[in-house]
C-alpha positions as CSV (number, residue, x, y, z in Angstrom):
1,M,95.1,166.4,141.3
2,Y,96.5,169.0,138.8
3,A,94.5,167.1,136.1
4,C,91.3,166.2,138.1
5,A,90.8,168.9,140.8
6,P,92.8,171.9,139.7
7,V,90.4,174.4,141.3
8,E,90.4,172.8,144.7
9,L,94.2,172.4,144.5
10,A,94.7,176.0,143.5
11,G,92.4,177.2,146.3
12,A,94.3,175.1,148.9
13,E,97.7,176.5,147.6
14,A,96.3,180.0,147.9
15,D,95.1,179.5,151.4
16,V,98.5,178.2,152.4
17,A,100.1,181.3,150.9
18,F,97.6,183.5,152.8
19,A,98.3,181.6,156.0
20,R,102.0,182.3,155.6
21,Q,101.4,185.9,155.0
22,E,99.0,186.3,158.0
23,S,101.4,184.4,160.2
24,A,104.3,186.7,159.1
25,E,102.2,189.7,160.1
26,G,101.4,188.1,163.5
27,L,97.8,187.5,162.7
28,S,97.7,184.0,164.0
29,F,93.9,183.8,164.1
30,N,93.6,184.7,160.4
31,A,96.5,182.4,159.6
32,R,94.7,179.5,161.4
33,R,91.5,180.1,159.4
34,H,93.4,179.9,156.1
35,V,95.2,176.8,157.2
36,D,91.8,175.1,158.0
37,Q,90.5,176.2,154.6
38,A,93.6,174.9,152.8
39,E,93.1,171.5,154.5
40,K,89.5,171.3,153.4
41,L,90.3,172.2,149.8
42,A,93.3,169.9,149.7
43,S,91.1,167.1,151.0
44,K,88.6,167.7,148.2
45,A,91.4,167.8,145.6
46,F,92.8,164.5,146.9
47,E,89.4,162.9,146.9
48,G,88.7,164.2,143.4
49,S,91.8,162.6,142.0
50,R,91.2,159.1,143.4
51,G,88.2,157.9,141.2
52,P,88.4,156.2,137.8
53,A,86.9,159.3,136.2
54,C,90.1,161.1,137.1
55,A,92.4,158.4,136.1
56,G,90.7,158.1,132.7
57,D,89.7,155.0,130.7
58,R,90.2,155.8,127.0
59,D,89.2,152.4,125.8
60,N,86.3,152.1,128.1
61,D,87.3,148.6,129.3
62,G,86.9,149.4,133.0
63,V,90.7,149.4,133.6
64,P,92.0,152.9,134.4
65,D,94.5,154.2,131.9
66,D,97.3,154.3,134.6
67,Q,96.8,150.6,135.2
68,D,96.0,149.7,131.6
69,A,98.9,148.1,129.7
70,C,96.9,148.7,126.5
71,P,95.0,151.9,127.2
72,D,93.7,152.3,123.6
73,Q,92.6,148.7,123.2
74,P,89.8,147.2,125.4
75,G,90.7,144.2,127.4
76,P,89.8,142.4,130.6
77,V,91.4,143.2,134.0
78,Q,93.0,139.7,134.2
79,N,94.9,140.6,131.0
80,H,96.0,144.0,132.3
81,G,93.5,145.8,130.1
82,C,94.9,144.3,126.9
83,P,92.7,142.3,124.4
84,I,92.9,138.5,124.5
85,L,94.4,137.7,121.2
86,D,93.4,134.7,119.1
87,S,95.5,135.2,116.0
88,D,94.3,132.0,114.2
89,G,90.6,132.5,115.2
90,D,90.2,129.0,116.6
91,G,88.7,130.2,119.9
92,I,91.8,129.5,121.9
93,P,93.7,132.5,123.3
94,D,97.2,132.9,121.9
95,D,98.7,132.5,125.4
96,Q,97.1,129.1,125.7
97,D,97.5,128.1,122.1
98,R,100.5,125.8,121.2
99,C,100.0,126.8,117.5
100,P,98.7,130.4,117.7
101,H,99.0,131.0,114.0
102,E,97.3,127.7,112.9
103,P,93.7,126.9,113.8
104,G,93.1,123.7,115.7
105,P,90.8,122.2,118.3
106,K,91.2,122.7,122.0
107,E,91.8,119.0,122.6
108,N,94.9,119.3,120.4
109,G,96.3,122.3,122.2
110,G,95.0,124.6,119.5
111,C,97.2,122.9,116.9
112,P,95.7,121.5,113.7
113,I,95.1,117.8,113.6
114,L,97.4,116.7,110.8
115,D,96.5,113.9,108.3
116,S,99.4,114.0,105.9
117,D,98.2,111.1,103.7
118,G,94.5,112.2,103.7
119,D,93.2,108.8,104.9
120,G,91.1,110.2,107.7
121,I,93.4,109.0,110.4
122,P,95.4,111.7,112.3
123,D,99.1,111.4,112.0
124,S,99.4,110.9,115.7
125,E,97.3,107.7,115.4
126,D,98.6,106.6,111.9
127,M,101.3,103.9,111.8
128,C,102.0,105.0,108.2
129,P,101.3,108.8,108.3
130,H,102.6,109.3,104.7
131,E,100.9,106.4,103.1
132,Y,97.1,106.1,102.5
133,G,95.6,103.2,104.3
134,P,92.4,102.1,106.1
135,R,91.8,102.4,109.9
136,S,91.4,98.6,110.0
137,N,95.1,98.4,109.1
138,H,96.2,101.2,111.4
139,G,96.4,103.7,108.6
140,C,98.9,101.6,106.6
141,P,98.2,100.5,103.0
142,I,97.0,96.9,102.5
143,R,100.0,95.5,100.7
144,D,99.9,92.6,98.2
145,R,103.5,92.0,97.0
146,D,102.7,89.2,94.6
147,H,99.6,91.0,93.2
148,D,97.4,88.0,93.6
149,G,94.5,89.9,95.2
150,I,95.2,88.5,98.7
151,P,96.7,91.0,101.3
152,D,100.1,90.0,102.6
153,D,98.8,89.6,106.1
154,Q,96.4,86.9,104.9
155,D,98.7,85.4,102.3
156,R,100.7,82.3,103.3
157,C,102.9,82.9,100.2
158,P,103.1,86.7,100.0
159,D,105.8,86.6,97.3
160,E,104.3,83.9,95.1
161,P,100.9,84.5,93.5
162,G,98.3,81.9,94.2
163,P,94.5,81.5,94.5
164,R,92.6,82.5,97.6
165,E,91.4,79.0,98.0
166,N,95.0,77.9,98.5
167,D,95.7,80.7,101.0
168,G,97.5,82.7,98.4
169,C,100.0,80.0,97.6
170,P,100.4,78.7,94.1
171,Y,99.5,75.1,93.2
172,K,102.8,73.4,92.5
173,L,101.8,70.6,90.1
174,I,98.7,72.0,88.5
175,Q,97.2,75.3,87.1
176,I,93.6,76.1,87.0
177,K,92.6,77.6,83.7
178,E,89.3,78.7,82.2
179,K,88.3,75.3,80.8
180,V,90.8,72.9,82.1
181,I,92.9,72.0,85.1
182,E,96.3,71.8,83.5
183,L,98.7,69.1,84.8
184,H,102.4,69.9,85.0
185,E,103.1,66.1,85.3
186,K,101.7,63.0,83.7
187,V,99.5,60.5,85.5
188,F,101.4,57.3,85.3
189,F,99.8,53.8,85.2
190,T,101.1,50.3,85.3
191,F,101.9,49.2,81.8
192,G,98.7,48.1,79.9
193,K,96.6,48.5,83.1
194,A,94.5,51.1,84.9
195,V,96.5,50.9,88.1
196,I,97.8,54.4,89.1
197,K,101.4,54.4,90.1
198,G,102.3,55.8,93.5
199,E,104.5,58.5,91.9
200,S,101.4,60.2,90.6
201,F,99.6,60.4,94.0
202,P,101.0,63.9,94.9
203,L,99.8,65.2,91.5
204,L,96.3,63.7,92.0
205,D,96.2,64.8,95.6
206,E,96.7,68.4,94.5
207,V,93.9,68.1,91.9
208,A,91.7,66.8,94.7
209,K,92.6,69.7,96.9
210,A,91.8,72.1,94.1
211,L,88.4,70.5,93.5
212,A,87.7,70.7,97.2
213,E,88.6,74.4,97.2
214,H,86.3,74.9,94.1
215,P,83.2,73.0,95.2
216,T,81.1,74.2,92.2
217,F,83.4,72.8,89.6
218,V,82.0,69.9,87.5
219,I,84.8,67.9,85.9
220,R,85.1,65.6,83.0
221,I,88.1,63.2,83.5
222,E,89.3,62.1,80.1
223,G,91.6,59.2,79.4
224,H,93.7,59.1,76.2
225,T,96.1,56.5,74.7
226,D,98.5,56.3,71.8
227,S,97.8,54.4,68.7
228,V,99.6,51.2,69.6
229,G,97.1,48.4,69.9
230,G,93.5,48.0,68.7
231,V,91.1,50.9,68.7
232,A,88.6,49.1,70.9
233,A,91.2,47.9,73.3
234,N,92.6,51.4,73.6
235,R,89.2,52.9,74.2
236,K,88.5,50.3,76.9
237,L,91.9,51.0,78.6
238,S,91.5,54.7,78.5
239,Q,88.0,54.4,80.0
240,A,89.3,52.2,82.8
241,R,92.1,54.6,83.5
242,A,89.7,57.6,83.6
243,E,87.4,55.6,86.0
244,S,90.5,54.8,88.1
245,V,91.3,58.5,88.5
246,K,87.7,59.3,89.3
247,K,87.7,56.6,92.0
248,Y,90.9,58.1,93.4
249,M,89.2,61.6,93.5
250,V,86.2,60.1,95.3
251,S,88.5,58.5,97.8
252,K,89.8,62.0,98.6
253,G,86.3,63.2,99.4
254,I,85.2,64.6,96.1
255,D,81.5,64.0,95.3
256,A,81.2,61.5,92.5
257,R,78.3,63.4,91.1
258,R,80.7,66.2,90.1
259,L,82.9,63.8,88.1
260,T,82.4,62.1,84.8
261,A,85.0,59.6,83.4
262,V,85.3,59.3,79.6
263,G,87.8,57.2,77.6
264,Y,88.7,58.4,74.1
265,G,91.4,55.9,73.3
266,S,93.6,57.1,70.5
267,E,90.9,59.3,68.9
268,Q,92.3,62.7,70.0
269,P,96.1,62.7,69.7
270,L,98.1,65.8,70.6
271,D,101.3,64.7,68.8
272,D,102.6,62.3,66.2
273,N,102.1,58.7,67.1
274,S,104.9,57.6,64.8
275,T,107.5,58.6,67.4
276,E,108.0,57.5,71.0
277,A,108.1,61.1,72.2
278,G,104.8,61.8,70.4
279,R,103.2,58.6,71.7
280,S,104.2,59.6,75.3
281,V,102.4,62.9,74.9
282,N,99.3,61.2,73.6
283,R,99.1,58.8,76.6
284,R,97.5,61.2,79.1
285,V,94.7,62.0,81.5
286,E,93.0,65.4,81.3
287,F,90.7,67.3,83.7
288,H,88.2,69.4,81.8
289,I,86.0,72.0,83.6
290,V,82.5,71.4,82.3
291,S,81.0,74.1,84.5
292,R,82.1,76.3,87.3
């Protein structure tokens, strides 16, 4: 009232003083008149101090200064007249933001969605949050321990390099090269004949498997002998042996049109025919890749 209705308050106090004076002098009628006037002025002073205009609202936020926890900063009533802070500017008030100093979406509580490895998969969903990897592999890198180009989860032999056609496992008895299927063992025949020995079946089975897995390969099966015996006889024997191997391949499901059998006899030696070791090397079957 002192701040908002000083005139009415002063008038009321004066009339009270006059009423006391008149009463002391025995002038009760005059005293009563001053009392009535004091009551009217006091009522006006009281009413004048009740509105927001009296209380003041320095920040013009509609919250009276005496009720405003932040009288110099506008803010809503529900926040006691203080501004709703959003320190990180993400649109989420600090009092509702789990990370008030780091911007983040509302669905993540106002915290940033972390992707430590930068693979586009949030850490919360990434099984390998610190290693780059595709979503198809749950954010983990596609590993290939043997570096054969076949992911470990698809590789039957993840620690041994091998072709895709063999499920990532190496061939044990052969190796496919650019122009030839190299044999790690010899093809053995009955002496002087074109009958394949049983001990060579696993080797030839693996060749057949490789040919089945490479259906575009066209192969020339070559038969070679040492120099013992006549030239014509050796050429005939080598041709028969090449034909025998071709027949074996066909029995394993390889299309005969992909195979050609040629006997060269002793014409293309690899080693010295004057020694048994050299002659053994020269007695051989070769698989040449004519086209892929």
